[in-house]
C-alpha positions as CSV (number, residue, x, y, z in Angstrom):
1,X,29.1,11.9,9.8
2,X,29.0,15.6,10.3
3,X,29.4,18.3,7.6
4,X,30.6,21.8,8.2
5,X,30.1,24.6,5.7
6,X,32.4,27.6,5.5
7,X,30.6,30.8,4.8
8,X,33.0,33.7,4.0
9,X,33.0,36.5,6.5
10,X,31.9,39.0,3.9
11,X,28.8,36.9,3.1
12,X,28.0,36.3,6.8
13,X,28.2,40.0,7.5
14,X,25.9,40.7,4.5
15,X,23.1,38.5,5.9
16,X,20.5,40.9,7.2
17,X,19.7,39.1,10.4
18,X,20.8,39.4,14.0
19,X,24.0,37.4,14.5
20,X,22.3,35.0,16.9
21,X,19.7,34.0,14.3
22,X,22.0,33.4,11.3
23,X,22.9,29.8,12.0
24,X,19.3,28.7,12.6
25,X,17.9,30.6,9.6
26,X,20.5,29.1,7.3
27,X,19.7,25.6,8.5
28,X,16.0,26.2,7.9
29,X,16.7,27.6,4.4
30,X,18.9,24.6,3.6
31,X,16.3,22.2,4.9
32,X,13.5,23.9,2.8
33,X,15.6,23.9,-0.4
34,X,16.7,20.2,0.0
35,X,13.1,19.1,0.7
36,X,11.7,21.1,-2.2
37,X,14.2,19.5,-4.6
38,X,13.4,16.0,-3.3
39,X,16.9,15.5,-1.8
40,X,15.7,15.1,1.8
41,X,12.5,13.6,3.1
42,X,10.1,15.6,5.2
43,X,11.4,14.0,8.4
44,X,15.0,14.6,7.7
45,X,14.4,18.1,6.5
46,X,12.5,19.0,9.6
47,X,15.3,17.4,11.7
48,X,17.9,19.6,9.9
49,X,15.7,22.6,10.5
50,X,15.3,21.7,14.2
51,X,11.5,21.8,13.9
52,X,8.6,19.6,14.7
53,X,6.3,18.1,12.1
54,X,3.6,20.8,12.5
55,X,6.0,23.7,12.6
56,X,8.0,22.6,9.5
57,X,4.7,21.8,7.6
58,X,3.5,25.3,8.3
59,X,6.8,26.8,7.1
60,X,6.5,24.9,3.9
61,X,2.9,26.1,3.5
62,X,4.0,29.7,4.0
63,X,6.6,29.2,1.3
64,X,4.1,27.6,-1.1
65,X,6.1,24.3,-1.2
66,X,3.9,21.3,-1.7
67,X,4.3,18.4,0.7
68,X,5.8,15.3,-0.9
69,X,4.1,12.2,0.6
70,X,5.8,8.9,-0.1
71,X,6.3,5.6,1.6
72,X,8.8,7.0,4.1
73,X,6.5,9.7,5.2
74,X,3.6,7.2,5.5
75,X,5.7,5.0,7.7
76,X,6.7,7.9,9.8
77,X,3.1,8.9,10.2
78,X,2.1,5.4,11.1
79,X,4.8,5.2,13.8
80,X,3.7,8.5,15.1
81,X,0.0,7.4,15.2
82,X,1.1,4.3,17.1
83,X,2.9,6.4,19.7
84,X,6.4,5.3,18.7
């Protein structure tokens, strides 16, 4: 399943970023917001943002967003530690 969002031209033009950065910045912002609200796990949020674990964790830290650490995150960390 793939989801497309329509952003009106007037809103896209109002975003104060270079055009080539808009899509990535919006994905990062969406990932941060969904993670902060508990809608996405850390792994899925970082996937949406297109970032690695360390990079996404740093971004959350800069924003003052606490890391949620549940069973899914523990399993991801264990898989990572085992080299999978």
